[in-house]
Kinemage of the C-alpha trace (Angstrom):
@kinemage 1
@onewidth
@group {chain A} dominant
@subgroup {mainchain}
@vectorlist {calphas} color= white
{ca unk a 1} P 21.068 16.872 -44.698
{ca unk a 2} L 22.974 19.967 -45.845
{ca unk a 3} L 25.217 18.050 -48.210
{ca unk a 4} L 27.386 20.827 -49.689
{ca unk a 5} L 29.112 23.244 -47.302
{ca unk a 6} L 31.204 26.347 -47.985
{ca unk a 7} L 33.615 27.503 -45.256
{ca unk a 8} L 35.636 30.721 -45.466
{ca unk a 9} L 38.911 31.058 -43.587
{ca unk a 10} L 39.382 27.295 -43.904
{ca unk a 11} L 43.181 27.109 -44.009
{ca unk a 12} L 43.665 27.226 -40.224
{ca unk a 13} L 41.977 27.447 -36.836
{ca unk a 14} L 38.266 26.874 -36.500
{ca unk a 15} L 37.705 26.806 -40.263
{ca unk a 16} L 40.204 23.992 -40.718
{ca unk a 17} L 38.808 22.129 -37.721
{ca unk a 18} L 35.226 22.423 -38.955
{ca unk a 19} L 36.284 21.186 -42.394
{ca unk a 20} L 37.690 18.011 -40.840
{ca unk a 21} L 34.571 17.439 -38.750
{ca unk a 22} L 32.138 18.030 -41.619
{ca unk a 23} L 34.175 15.767 -43.911
{ca unk a 24} L 34.029 13.015 -41.300
{ca unk a 25} L 30.227 13.410 -41.366
{ca unk a 26} L 30.149 12.919 -45.144
{ca unk a 27} L 29.692 16.483 -46.394
{ca unk a 28} L 31.102 17.782 -49.675
{ca unk a 29} L 33.152 20.919 -49.052
{ca unk a 30} L 34.034 24.235 -50.688
{ca unk a 31} L 37.012 25.687 -48.827
{ca unk a 32} L 38.612 29.081 -49.314
{ca unk a 33} L 41.333 31.148 -47.651
{ca unk a 34} L 44.386 33.197 -48.562
{ca unk a 35} L 46.931 30.396 -48.052
{ca unk a 36} L 46.396 27.979 -50.912
{ca unk a 37} L 49.304 25.738 -49.888
{ca unk a 38} L 47.512 24.920 -46.659
{ca unk a 39} L 44.180 24.495 -48.441
{ca unk a 40} L 45.755 22.056 -50.892
{ca unk a 41} L 47.318 20.084 -48.036
{ca unk a 42} L 43.990 19.972 -46.205
{ca unk a 43} L 42.187 18.831 -49.351
{ca unk a 44} L 44.699 16.003 -49.860
{ca unk a 45} L 44.356 14.939 -46.222
{ca unk a 46} L 40.569 14.871 -46.333
{ca unk a 47} L 40.352 13.024 -49.649
{ca unk a 48} L 42.788 10.394 -48.362
{ca unk a 49} L 40.520 9.798 -45.360
{ca unk a 50} L 37.206 10.244 -47.199
{ca unk a 51} L 37.782 9.356 -50.888
{ca unk a 52} L 34.133 9.626 -51.901
{ca unk a 53} L 33.840 13.320 -51.137
{ca unk a 54} L 33.955 16.310 -53.476
{ca unk a 55} L 36.275 18.913 -51.996
{ca unk a 56} L 36.849 22.135 -53.929
{ca unk a 57} L 39.397 24.754 -52.830
{ca unk a 58} L 40.031 28.321 -53.976
{ca unk a 59} L 42.217 31.230 -52.936
{ca unk a 60} L 40.289 34.093 -51.352
{ca unk a 61} L 41.234 37.230 -49.476
{ca unk a 62} L 37.837 38.316 -48.142
{ca unk a 63} L 38.925 41.961 -48.270
{ca unk a 64} L 38.869 41.677 -52.081
{ca unk a 65} L 35.109 42.095 -52.200
{ca unk a 66} L 34.479 41.454 -55.891
{ca unk a 67} L 36.533 38.295 -55.598
{ca unk a 68} L 34.209 37.078 -52.811
{ca unk a 69} L 31.291 37.022 -55.256
{ca unk a 70} L 33.383 35.294 -57.941
{ca unk a 71} L 34.568 32.558 -55.592
{ca unk a 72} L 31.181 31.892 -53.974
{ca unk a 73} L 29.465 31.630 -57.363
{ca unk a 74} L 32.221 29.371 -58.707
{ca unk a 75} L 31.800 27.065 -55.717
{ca unk a 76} L 28.051 26.925 -56.338
{ca unk a 77} L 28.788 25.783 -59.896
{ca unk a 78} L 31.391 23.253 -58.712
{ca unk a 79} L 29.060 21.516 -56.275
{ca unk a 80} L 25.724 22.228 -57.977
{ca unk a 81} L 24.410 23.976 -54.860
{ca unk a 82} L 25.624 25.395 -51.556
{ca unk a 83} L 23.391 24.039 -48.820
{ca unk a 84} L 25.245 25.703 -45.951
{ca unk a 85} L 27.576 28.716 -46.061
{ca unk a 86} L 29.734 29.406 -43.012
{ca unk a 87} L 31.167 32.924 -42.697
{ca unk a 88} L 34.224 32.220 -40.575
{ca unk a 89} L 37.150 34.252 -41.966
{ca unk a 90} L 38.496 36.844 -39.568
{ca unk a 91} L 41.479 38.122 -37.605
{ca unk a 92} L 42.034 38.685 -33.906
{ca unk a 93} L 44.566 41.503 -33.777
{ca unk a 94} L 43.771 44.740 -31.993
{ca unk a 95} L 45.316 47.639 -30.061
{ca unk a 96} L 44.109 50.059 -27.411
{ca unk a 97} L 42.330 52.966 -29.024
{ca unk a 98} L 44.113 56.290 -28.885
{ca unk a 99} L 47.604 54.778 -28.861
{ca unk a 100} L 48.533 55.467 -32.477
{ca unk a 101} L 47.549 52.079 -33.885
{ca unk a 102} L 44.662 53.037 -36.152
{ca unk a 103} L 45.989 50.969 -39.081
{ca unk a 104} L 45.868 47.764 -37.020
{ca unk a 105} L 42.380 48.449 -35.692
{ca unk a 106} L 40.892 49.457 -39.026
{ca unk a 107} L 42.286 46.288 -40.617
{ca unk a 108} L 40.433 44.257 -37.993
{ca unk a 109} L 37.244 46.244 -38.615
{ca unk a 110} L 37.503 45.798 -42.379
{ca unk a 111} L 38.270 42.077 -42.234
{ca unk a 112} L 35.835 41.062 -39.501
{ca unk a 113} L 32.887 43.249 -40.452
{ca unk a 114} L 33.089 44.935 -43.862
{ca unk a 115} L 34.356 41.754 -45.510
{ca unk a 116} L 31.655 39.813 -43.659
{ca unk a 117} L 29.040 42.087 -45.266
{ca unk a 118} L 30.451 41.122 -48.674
{ca unk a 119} L 30.383 37.421 -47.777
{ca unk a 120} L 26.819 37.614 -46.451
{ca unk a 121} L 25.702 39.539 -49.537
{ca unk a 122} L 27.159 36.870 -51.811
{ca unk a 123} L 25.846 34.025 -49.670
{ca unk a 124} L 22.280 35.296 -49.340
{ca unk a 125} L 22.145 35.955 -53.078
{ca unk a 126} L 22.997 32.317 -53.745
{ca unk a 127} L 20.590 30.995 -51.101
{ca unk a 128} L 17.757 33.173 -52.419
{ca unk a 129} L 18.379 31.883 -55.932
{ca unk a 130} L 18.333 28.291 -54.693
{ca unk a 131} L 15.281 28.903 -52.518
{ca unk a 132} L 16.839 27.074 -49.582
{ca unk a 133} L 19.954 26.745 -47.448
{ca unk a 134} L 21.596 27.640 -44.163
{ca unk a 135} L 23.695 30.764 -43.482
{ca unk a 136} L 26.023 30.574 -40.470
{ca unk a 137} L 28.181 33.362 -39.063
{ca unk a 138} L 30.933 32.773 -36.516
{ca unk a 139} L 30.805 35.610 -34.001
{ca unk a 140} L 32.461 35.432 -30.556
{ca unk a 141} L 31.653 35.551 -26.861
{ca unk a 142} L 33.450 38.916 -27.030
{ca unk a 143} L 30.342 40.240 -28.787
{ca unk a 144} L 28.365 40.170 -25.547
{ca unk a 145} L 29.684 43.552 -24.305
{ca unk a 146} L 32.056 46.376 -25.083
{ca unk a 147} L 35.511 45.325 -23.888
{ca unk a 148} L 38.655 47.283 -22.981
{ca unk a 149} L 42.294 47.252 -24.114
{ca unk a 150} L 43.194 45.273 -27.255
{ca unk a 151} L 39.715 43.701 -27.421
{ca unk a 152} L 37.735 46.896 -28.022
{ca unk a 153} L 37.604 46.862 -31.821
{ca unk a 154} L 37.557 43.069 -32.108
{ca unk a 155} L 34.553 42.827 -29.777
{ca unk a 156} L 32.777 45.600 -31.678
{ca unk a 157} L 33.264 43.807 -35.015
{ca unk a 158} L 31.882 40.558 -33.623
{ca unk a 159} L 28.896 42.383 -32.109
{ca unk a 160} L 28.320 44.054 -35.462
{ca unk a 161} L 28.469 40.683 -37.216
{ca unk a 162} L 25.909 39.254 -34.783
{ca unk a 163} L 23.550 42.182 -35.377
{ca unk a 164} L 24.034 41.905 -39.136
{ca unk a 165} L 23.143 38.223 -38.938
{ca unk a 166} L 20.026 38.924 -36.897
{ca unk a 167} L 18.910 41.460 -39.499
{ca unk a 168} L 19.356 38.862 -42.234
{ca unk a 169} L 17.370 36.395 -40.146
{ca unk a 170} L 14.579 38.963 -39.761
{ca unk a 171} L 14.564 39.482 -43.514
{ca unk a 172} L 14.303 35.756 -44.206
{ca unk a 173} L 11.746 34.764 -41.567
{ca unk a 174} L 9.149 32.427 -43.010
{ca unk a 175} L 11.409 31.276 -45.860
{ca unk a 176} L 13.234 27.926 -46.277
{ca unk a 177} L 16.543 29.741 -45.586
{ca unk a 178} L 17.806 29.274 -42.031
{ca unk a 179} L 20.205 31.723 -40.354
{ca unk a 180} L 22.409 30.984 -37.324
{ca unk a 181} L 24.799 33.045 -35.206
{ca unk a 182} L 27.446 31.028 -33.362
{ca unk a 183} L 29.322 32.436 -30.361
{ca unk a 184} L 32.467 30.400 -29.664
{ca unk a 185} L 34.170 30.643 -26.305
{ca unk a 186} L 37.904 30.147 -25.936
{ca unk a 187} L 39.175 27.445 -28.287
{ca unk a 188} L 42.925 26.961 -28.694
{ca unk a 189} L 43.926 27.894 -32.276
{ca unk a 190} L 46.721 29.785 -34.030
{ca unk a 191} L 44.659 32.948 -33.579
{ca unk a 192} L 45.169 32.970 -29.816
{ca unk a 193} L 48.432 31.019 -29.548
{ca unk a 194} L 50.174 33.895 -27.774
{ca unk a 195} L 47.505 34.430 -25.136
{ca unk a 196} L 48.724 33.893 -21.571
{ca unk a 197} L 45.460 32.744 -19.985
{ca unk a 198} L 42.232 31.574 -21.603
{ca unk a 199} L 39.566 30.582 -19.059
{ca unk a 200} L 37.484 27.488 -19.853
{ca unk a 201} L 39.514 26.934 -23.044
{ca unk a 202} L 39.250 23.652 -24.949
{ca unk a 203} L 41.542 22.251 -27.608
{ca unk a 204} L 40.897 22.814 -31.308
{ca unk a 205} L 39.574 19.307 -31.968
{ca unk a 206} L 37.040 19.390 -29.134
{ca unk a 207} L 36.036 22.958 -29.982
{ca unk a 208} L 35.575 22.214 -33.675
{ca unk a 209} L 33.484 19.155 -32.885
{ca unk a 210} L 31.257 21.244 -30.600
{ca unk a 211} L 30.909 23.920 -33.298
{ca unk a 212} L 29.831 21.414 -35.935
{ca unk a 213} L 27.402 19.734 -33.569
{ca unk a 214} L 25.823 23.109 -32.780
{ca unk a 215} L 25.681 24.191 -36.432
{ca unk a 216} L 24.007 20.970 -37.509
{ca unk a 217} L 21.116 21.756 -35.133
{ca unk a 218} L 20.573 24.975 -37.115
{ca unk a 219} L 19.802 27.115 -34.042
{ca unk a 220} L 19.027 30.821 -34.103
{ca unk a 221} L 22.009 31.307 -31.761
{ca unk a 222} L 24.400 28.966 -29.960
{ca unk a 223} L 27.171 29.379 -27.398
{ca unk a 224} L 29.981 26.881 -27.975
{ca unk a 225} L 30.814 24.792 -26.050
{ca unk a 226} L 27.403 25.109 -24.416
{ca unk a 227} L 28.900 24.569 -20.958
{ca unk a 228} L 30.018 26.876 -19.485
{ca unk a 229} L 29.595 29.554 -22.177
{ca unk a 230} L 25.799 29.775 -22.085
{ca unk a 231} L 26.046 30.723 -18.405
{ca unk a 232} L 29.072 32.968 -18.990
{ca unk a 233} L 27.170 34.761 -21.740
{ca unk a 234} L 24.287 35.518 -19.383
{ca unk a 235} L 26.622 37.093 -16.835
{ca unk a 236} L 28.584 39.026 -19.472
{ca unk a 237} L 25.354 40.578 -20.743
{ca unk a 238} L 24.021 41.470 -17.298
{ca unk a 239} L 26.939 42.296 -14.985
{ca unk a 240} L 27.908 45.948 -14.408
{ca unk a 241} L 30.426 47.123 -16.990
{ca unk a 242} L 33.023 47.723 -14.259
{ca unk a 243} L 33.041 44.007 -13.428
{ca unk a 244} L 33.057 42.969 -17.089
{ca unk a 245} L 36.087 45.195 -17.673
{ca unk a 246} L 37.946 43.539 -14.791
{ca unk a 247} L 37.068 40.055 -16.022
{ca unk a 248} L 38.352 40.786 -19.515
């Protein structure tokens, strides 16, 4: 059992939901995010429900790259080891390219990809030192293809994260370190609260439970929830781009 788990972006959304699910399964947790008030409230909630757990929280803006290394290493000291590290922090904002919104798009690129490189660098360093562990990155079904409108940069960052993860997996083949890429479908969270229509969407509790169940299997890749997103993923990868653009 991967006893000690680090989750980035744990103050809301999927990170918060996964923290609740892993705590219910008896895992010790290292939780980080920018909003420490929400982290503290989550820690208090989880300890009240599961008093035997060790739950450590720290403030972290993943765009402060040196701070990423400090926080990850401090968590490793707190818990003695980090058996699973989940790279989850990210943002979902985006604008059509060529409409004068470069600042918004570059912030998404920096947070979802460049900061993920920093997190993976820190995580793999710790796992190599330990000689074991499980690295998990949370990509998106949007990574399947290039997408139009406000999704263009977001989809590209999630595709980049998936490719980065596969490269890490290739590097670590044959070692005791496992590497998984998770592709969530639509799960209702604060990130997409303003969206008008989300096909096949599930609520945060059901989605988080499906994520944790998939992660615990330690797959190479997983589409979550498996139905219908495994099938949707196949069609997204293989349909003509014209149809994919209409669907998105």
